[in-house]
N, C-alpha and C positions, 0 to 999 in steps of 0.2 A: 414358387421358390425362385429366388434370384440366382444369377450365375455364381455370385460369391458364396451364397448359401449352398449351392450344389457342389461347388469345389470343397467347401468345408465338410460336407457330408462324406465325400469320397476320401478325404485325407485323414479323417479322424477314426482310428480303429474302434475306440469305445463307442462312438456314435454308430458305426456300421454294425457292430455287434448288437447294440440296443435295437436297431431297426430290424435286424434279422430275428431277434427274439420276439419282437412285437408281431411280426408277420407270422412266425411259427405259432404263437399263441392264438392268433386270430383264426388260422387254419384249423387248429385243434378244436377250438370252441365251435366253429361252424360244423366241423365233422361230427362232433358229439351231439350238437343240436339236431342234425339231420338223422344221425343213427348213433345212439349212446353206445359207448364202448368202455372198456376198462384195461388196466387199473386206473382209477381216478387220480392217482398220484401224478400221472403224466400231465394232467391238466394244470397242476399247481407248480410244476417245475419252472415254466417260463417266467412266472411272477417272481419267484425267488431269484432266478438268474438275472432278471431285469433289474431288481433292487441292488444286486451286487454290482452290476455294471454302472448304474447311475451313482452309486456310492463312490466308486472309483473315479468317475467323471467329475463329481463335485469336489472330491478330495484333490484331484489334479488341478482344478481351477483355483481352489483355495491356496494352493502352493505355487501358483504362477508368480514369479518374482516381478514381472513387469506391471502387475496390477497394483493400485494403491492399497495401503493397509486396510482402510474401511471396506473396500471391495472384497479383499481376501477374507476379512472377518465375516462379511455377509455370507459368502459361500461356505465358509467353515461351519457357521451355524446351520446352514441348510444341510450340510453333510450330516450333522447330528440328527436333524429331522428325518433324513432318509434312513438313517440307522434305526430310528424308532419305528418308522413305517415298515421297514423290512422285518423287524421283530414282531410287529403286530400282524403282518401278513402271514408270517410263519405260524404264529399262534392260532390264527383263524384256520389255516390249512389243517393243523393238527386237530382242532375242534371238529371240523367238518368230516375229516377222514375217519375219526374214531367215534363219531356220534352214531347211535342206533337209527335215529331219524334226523337227517340233515335239514329238514324243512324248517323255515323260520329264519330270522335274521342272522343267527349264529355270530353274535357279537359278545364274546367272552370278556371277562374282567381284564385279562392281560392285553387283549387287543384294544379295548377301550382306553386303557391306561397308556399304551404305547402311542396310539393315534392322537390322544389328547396331548401328550408330551410333544409329539411331532408338530402339531398345530401351534402350540405355544412357542416352540423354537422358531417356526416360520414367522409368527406374529412379532416375536421379539427381534428377529433379524431385520424385519421390515421397519419396525419402529426405531431401530438404531440408525437407519439411514436418514441423513438430513434431506429435507425437501427442497432446499435452496431458497433463494429470494423470491417470496410470493406475497402478494398483498392479502389482506384479510378477506377481501371479496373473492379472490381466486381460491383461497383455502376453503371458504364457505361453499363455493360451487363444487369443489372436489368432495367435501364431506357429504353434501346433499346427493351428489351422483352416486357415491359409494353407498349411502343409505338406501337409495332407490334399488340398487342391485341387491342389497341385503334383504330388503322386504320382498322383492321378487323371488329370491331364493327361498325365503321363508314360506311363501305360498306353495312352491313346488314341494318342499320338504313336508309341509303339512298334508298336502294332498296324497303323496305317494308313501309316506312313512308314518307320521304321527297319527293321522286319522285312523289308520288300520290298527295301530297300537292301542289307541283309546277304545276302539270298538271291541277289541279282543278281551278287555277286562283284566288283562295281566298287568299288575302294577309294576312288576320288574321290567316288562317290555316298555311300559310308559316312561319309566325313569330313564331307561337306556335310550329311548327315542329322544327324550328331551335333552339329555346330555349330548347326544350326537348332533341334534339340531343347533344347540347353543354353540358348540365347537365349530360346526360348519359355517354358521352365520358370522361368527367372529372372524373366521378365516376369510370369508368372502368380503367382509367389510375392510379388513386390513389390506388384503391383496388389491382390491379395486381402488382403495384410497391411494395406494402408491402407484398402481399402474396408470390411473388417471392423472396423477400428479406429474410423474416422469421426472428424472433428474440425471445428473452426469456421472454419479459414482457407479451405477449399474447400467449396463447396456439396456436400452429400452426394449429392444426386440427380445432380449433374453428374459426380461421381466414379464413381458407379455406371454412368452411361451410358458413360463412358470404359472401364470394366471390361467392359461388355457389348460394346462395339465391339471390344476386343482379343480377346474370346472368339469373336466372329463372324469376325474376321480370321484367327484361328488354326484354327478348325474348317473354314472354307471350303476350303482346299487339300486337305483330307483326302478330298474326294469327286472327285478328279481322274479316277479310273478310269472311272466311268459317263459323264462328259463326253467323255473321250478316245475312248471306244468309238464315239461318235456323230460327233464332229468333232475331229481332232487339234489344231485351232487353237482349240478352245473350252475355256476354263479356268473353273473355279468362281469364281476370283478376280474374273472380270469382273462377276459379280453381287454378290459379297460385299464387294468394295472400295468401290463407291459407297454401299452400305448402312452400312459402317463410317464413311465420311465423313459421312453424314447423322447418325448417332448422335453422332459427335464434334462436328459443328456444333450439334446440339441441346444437347450438354453445355456448349459455349461460350456459347450463348444463355441457358441456365439460370443460368450463373454471373454473367452480366452483370445479370440481373434478380433475383438472389438477395439476401436480407437476411441478412448474416452474423451469427452469434451469435443468442441467444434474443431474441424480440421483447419489447418492453417490456410488462411485466405478464403475460407468458406463463409457464406452469409448465414448467420444464425436466423432461422425462420421465426416469425412471430408466433407465439403460442395461440392455438385456436381457442376462441372464447367459449366454445361449447364442445360437448362430447356426445357422440351418437350412442354410446353404450347404454345410458338410462332409457333411451327410446326403444332400444332393442329389448330391454327388460320389460318395458310396458307392453310391447308387441307380444312377447312370450306369455305374459300373464293373460292378455286378451285372448291369445290362442288357446290357453288352458281353459279359460272361461267358456269359449265357444265349444270346446271339446266336451266339457262336463254337462253342457245343456242340450246336447244333441239327443233327440228322442223325447224331450219334455214337451209340455203344452205349446201350442202355436203362439199364444199371446206372450208367454214368457220368452220364447225363442226370438220373437220379433223385437221385443224390448231390449234384450241383451245384444242382439245383432245391431240394432240401432245405436246402442251405447258404444259398442266397439267401433262402429263406423264413424261416429262423431269424434271419438278419441283419435282415430286415425287421421281424420281431417284436421283436427286441431294440431296434432303433431306435425302433419305436413305443412300447415300454415306456419308453425313455429320454425321449422327447419328452413322454410323459404325466407322468413325474416332474418334468421341467423345468417343465412348465406349472403343476403343483401348487406347486413351489418358488417360481416367479415370483409366484403369487398370495399365498403366505405372505410373501415378501419385500416385496411391495407393501403388505401390511397392516402389517408391522413398520416399513417406511419411513414409512408414513403415521402410525403411532403415535409414532414418534420425532420427527416434525416438527409434530404437531398436538396441541392440547389435548384431553385425553380427555373432558372434560365438554362443551365447546362445539363441538368439532371445528374450531375456528379454528386457523390457524397458531400455533405456540407461539414462545417466545423465540428458539429456534435458527433456525427458518425466517424469522422476522421479521428478524433480523440479516442473514441471507443476502440477503433481498429488498432491504433498505435499502442494503446494501453494493453490490448490483448496480445499484440506481438511481443511486447516487452515483458509480459508476465507469464507467458506460456512456459511450462517447465522445460528445462534444457538450457544449454549454453550455446548460443548461436548469434551471428551478427545481425544487426538491424540498422538500416540506414534510412535517413529522412532527407528528401530532396525538396527544396523550396524554389519555386519558379515564379519569376516576376516579369511581366511584359513592360519593357522600358518606355515605349512610346505610346502607351495606351491612352494617356490623358489627352495627348494631342489629337488622337483620332476622335475621341468623344467631343472635344471642344470645337474641332473644325468640321467634322462630318455628322455629328449628332449621336445620340445614345443608341439609336436603332442600328446604325452601322457598327458602333462599338459592341453591341450585343451579338451581332452576327460574327464579329471577330472572335469574341470569347467562346462562342459555341464551336466555331471551327477549330480553335486552339485546343479546347477541351477534347474534341473528338480525336484530334491527331495525337495528343498525349496519351489518351486512353488506349489507342490502337497499338502503341509501341511498348506496352508494359506486359509483364507476365500475368498469368491468371491469378496468382496469389498476392499480387501487389494491389495497393489501394491508392487511387488518385482522387483528390478532393479539391474543391474550390473554397478557399478561406474567405473570399470576398474581394470585390473590385477586380483587379487584374492579377491576383495572387493565387497560385495553385501550389499544392503540396502532395508529395508522393511518399507512401510508406513502402520501403523495399525490404520485405521480410526475408531473412536468411540470405542477405546480400553483403558480402565483404566489399572492401574498397574497389577491388577489380570489377566485381559484378555491378557495383553502383556506377562505376565509370562507363561500363557497357550500356547500362540503362540511360545514363545521361547523354551518351553519344547518340543513342537512338532518338531521344527526345530532341536534341539539337538538330539532327538531320531532318526530323519531321517538321521543325519550325523554320528551316531555312527557305522553304518554298513560300512565296507570298500567298495571302488569302484574298480571294475575290469576293467582295461583298457589295451588293447593291450597285454594281457597275464600277466599283473602285478596286484598284490593285493595292493591297496593303502589305508591305514588307513587315516581317516580324523580327524584333530584336528582343531577346530574353536573357535574363541573368539567372543562373542556377547555382544555389549553394547547397552543399551536401554535408551532413553531419553523420559520422560513422559511430555507431554505438553497438551495444550488446544487450541481450536480455538482462533485465534487472536495472538498467539505467532509468533515469528520470525522463519522462516525456517532455517536460517543460525545458529541461536542459538541452535535449537534442534539438528542439525547435529553436531555441535561442542560438545555438551554434550554427544551425542551418541558416538562420536569419543573418548572422554576422558574415558567414561565407557568401551569402547571396549579395549583400551590400559590397563586399570586396570584389565580387565578380562584375559589379556594375562599373567599376573603374577600368575594366578591360574593354577593348574595342569589339564591336559586334556581339553576337550571341556567345556567351562564355560560361564556363562552369568551374567552380573551385570547391575543394574540400576544406572543411574547417581545420585550422590548427591554432595552437595557443598564441602564436605571434600576432594573429589578427586582432584578438582582444587586447593584447599588450600594446599594439600600435594605435589603438583608439578606433578601430574600424567598427566597434560595437556601439557607435553613435554617442560615445561619451562627449566628443567634441560638439556634435550636433546638439546634445542636451545642454551643454554650456551656452551655446548660441541661443537656444530657446529661453534659457533663464534670462539672458540679456534682453531678448526680444520682449519679454513680459514687462521688464522694468524700463526699457528704452522706448516704448511706444511703437514697436514694429508690427504689432498685431492690430487688426482692424476687423470690423463686422460688416457683413453684407446682410441684406434683409430680402427674403423672398415672400411675396404676398400669398396669403391664403384667401381664396376667392369663393364667392357663392356661385355654384354651378347653374343657378337659375338665371341670374342677371349679370354675373361677372363682377359684382361689387366686392371691394376689399372687406373681408371679415376679420382678418388678423395678419400676422406676420411671423416668420421664423427667423431667428437670429443665427447666422452662420459665420464662424470665425475663419479668418485667413491670416497668413503671415507674409508680410512684405520683406522677404529675406534680402539682405544687401547684395548677395552674389548669385543666389539661386532664382531670384525673382519671386513671384507670388506662389506660395506653397499652399496646397489644399490640405484640409485637416488630416486626411489619411497618411500624409507624409510625416507629420510631427506629433499627432495624438498618440500613436504607439510609443514614441520616444518619451513623451510627457508621462505616460502611464508607467513606463519602466523606471524613470528617474524620479518619480514622485512629484513632478512639476504640474501634474494634472489638477491638483488642488488650487494652487495660486492661479493657474490658467483659468479654471472654472470660476474663481472669484472675480477675475478681471472681466470675463465674458458677462457674468450676471450683472455686475455693477454698471458696465457700459450699456448693456441692453436695457436695464431698468431706467437709466438716465435718459436714454433715447425715447422710450415710451412716454416718460413724463414730459419730455419736450414736445412730442407730437400732440399729447393731450392738451397741453397749454396753448399750442399754436393752432391746432385744428379742431379742438373740441370734440363734438360728436362724430366728426369725420375721421378721427384718429382710429387706428386699429382697435377692434374690440378686445383682442387678446394678443399676447406676445408669447411665442413658443421659444423656450431656451433648452438646449440639450445639457443634461448633467451626466456625470460619469458615475461608475460604480463606486469609485473611491470617495466621491462626494457624499453618497448616501451612507457610507460607512462611518463618516465623520459625525461624532455625537452632537456637535454644535451646528451642524449644517442648517437644520430647520430654524434655529435661533438667528443665524446669519441672514437667512431669507427674510425673516420677520423684521430684522433691523433695516434691511434695504427697502422693504415696503414702507416702513415708517419714514425713512430718510427722504424718499422721493414722493411720498404721499400717494402711493398707488393702492387701488383696491386689489385684494388678494385674488379675486376671481378673474382678473385680467391677465394673470400670469399662468402659463401652462408649462410645466417642466416635463421634458421628454426623457423617458428611460427606455432601455432595451428589455427584451424578454428575459435575458440572462439575469439582469439586475432584479427583476421582479421575482425571480425564483430564489434569490439569496435570502436565507433566513437571518434572524438576529437583528442587528442594528439597522440594516437597510429597510426592512419592513416597518420597524419602529419609526424611522425617519419619514417614510411615506405617509404613515398615519398622522404624524405630527404636522406634516405639510398640509394635508387635507383638512386637518382641524383648524389650521389658519385660514382656510378658504382657498388655498392654492390648488389648482387643478393639475392632475397627473395624466400624461399621455403615454401610451405604449407604442413606441416607434417601431417601424419596419415589421409590423405585425404579420406573422405567417412564415417568417424565415428562420425561427429558432425553436423554442420549446413550447409553441402555442398549444394550449390545451384548454378545454372548457373549465377545468379546475382553476387554471391560472386566471382566466377572465372573471370567474365567480369570486375567487378568494382575494385576489390582489386589489389593493385600494387604488383603482384607476378610474378616470372619468372619460377618457378618450382613447380610441385606437386609430393608428395611422396605417392604412393599408399599404403594404410595400409595393414599390413601383413594378416589381416583377409580376405581380398579379394585376395591377392596373393595366399593364401593357400586354398581358397574355392574350394570345389569339383564341377566339371562340371556335371550338371544334365540334360543336353539336351538343356538348355536355354543358350543364349550368356552370358558369364561371365561378371561381373561388370568391371573387368580389361579391357575387350574389349571396353566397353563404355567409360572408363576413357581415354584410349589412343586416341580414336577418338576425345574426347573433347579437350585433350591437343594439338593434332595436329591442330585442327580447331582454337584454341585460341593462337597458337604459344608458348605453354609452354613446358618446358623440363620435361618429366615424368621419375620418378625413382621408381622402385618396391622394397618394403621393405619385409624382412622376408622370403626370398627364402631359402628353406631348402632341396629341392629335385631336382634331374635332370629333372623330369617331369615338375615341376613348371618353371624351367629356360627355358626349351624348349618351353613351352606354351607361356611364356611371349615374347620370341624372335619371335615366329611365329606371335604374335599379333602386333609386331612392337616396343616393348620396346628395348631401347638401353642400359640402365644402370640399375643395381640392386645391392642390398646388402643383406646379410643374412648368416646364419651358413653354407649353402651349399658351399660358397666360403671361408669364414674366420670368426672366432669369433672376437669380440673386443680384441685388443692386445696392449701391451705397445709400446711406441714410438720406442724403440730399435728393437723390433721384426719387426715392420712395416718398419724400415729402412733396415733391412735385405731383406725383400721382394723387396724393391726398388732396392737394389743392384743386386738381382737375375734377376730382369726384366723379370720374366717369367709369365706364365698364371696361374691364380688362379682357372681356370675351372678344377674340378676333372676329372681324366681319367675315361672312362667307366669301368664298373666292369670286363668285359671280357679282356680289355687291361691291367688293374691292375693285374689280375691273370696271 
């Protein structure tokens, strides 16, 4: 019993009374078993008193105003069941005390009717509770587990009750036994189904206490024989019923003190993919099998013992496999919801946490803080990605250390972080921002470099019930406003920011002009063969030659293009320009031209009904074979139902290949790889550059998946010879990254094609 449960037992009078009654009944039954005494009415009083106490405990729980209505209804229906059981227990006591010979089951019509009504009330109450969001596979496992428990219970009921009734030849006893068996099995199936399923409307520990109470109540009468041999008036129910009442009262007290749903800031654990309960049922039946065969022939005993031992070994083997699978699932689940570099929650988990904070019952403030590192691009360009990664890890650690336990910090991508400040008004958000700014004022030392940090923080103040997308947009606007202030700065969003055009409206207008005025240009990064360094293909990457800001990377203007709807004309320009360049290379260089050209497309492109037709027209216009074009999509796009999937199928019908970009950083699942119409997966740079720590690298698992599913794997972000050698050893054929070549203008790429050489750098000793 935990400390909280012990405190609960001390502070609940009904629970203390139920415990005292259970202890008294146990002492009375033991005393009568050792030395029968009278009057026998004394033995039955604790059972009736226990029923009254648990009835009051259930009624109190059903009237607790802080509980949701479905929960109160559940306990109200259980109160009715307790009333029926109490009436049945009283009827049985009268039958036993007034009978000339109390031997036998002593199950009168009134008792059977009351207990049957009680079981039906319990079953109805359980079935009225929703199971929550579960897949068909999860529901099938729950039903199978419950069925296993029901069959195990049937074996015990047959051995201890039904078998004796059939052998007695008393048809009434047989019918009564069958009725009790059916009712008991129905109750076992219903309770186990819901105990194994678990849900939020009823406290899970309370539900398990109820299940335990029903098990104790069902098992108790099975031991009638030993008690009857000592005293015909002594029933095992006299001890088990008050214990059942105590467990039920404990469950009611647990429910009154429970906090339904996940606590604020708590991590919701992943559901275990298996339950130990069915294996316990198998062990119990095996134990019964061994018990009933003791004293029989040697050959029969050996065969049964061997069968039980084999069953135990198989169960142990399954449990070992389940344990290993659970650890693997935990790693995959963590990888799908956390950033591979910083180990912070990623965009997926962030949105889930923010949505939970905004939808939790109650009216309280919720703030969102968006943090952007202002000089991160310069660090990457001048010192390399490895130093940039070290900077990101250090910043992530500092930000995480200065937040409350209930807050969530996530990395959205690149140099952008976001924090959910639950139950934080503007003053509390200011304190959190001050802690973050203080943490970032000290420089980071990475790979021998002292790196000062300059960050901009935008805060959006909201309340429960607000839209998450609106809070993020407001935080984004405030963050860009903070960028105009010197040094590390923080601003709260206000309406004047949007009115003054800080929400990138002006930037969007400039982007519209850039598309029409020729300010955009493409760079091309080679995709090379890891075996000999020859060029296999190229990826087209868009840049913006801004008249005042200089060259802008895609992450600075693609979000604006998506918000303003300019992503569609931007995508058309990129595709037309890239297709024209590939046609020019083929005409000039022939077989030496890139075998494929990779072009990134947006989610909005895929949702356009005429997108596939537009691609087909461009292929015809430039005379390109469809299989030389690879369109790169993200995992989020691959999961979008409807028009996006239809467009992907139409593109593949044309012969265009589809690549899943940044594989492993989003919703990567085996189902996605199997069902999504893709031809290629591009391993994200975070896995390419991951340090080997004794475990098989993720890149090894991805290559095996790709080979099994017939997909072409490409590794991104290769920056060192060691990474290239490891990928080649694992079986990767193609890769791209700064180790081979940086993105370059088309003219420089053409020179590489004319040279027709290897892009694999020479070893250091050979270069010397």
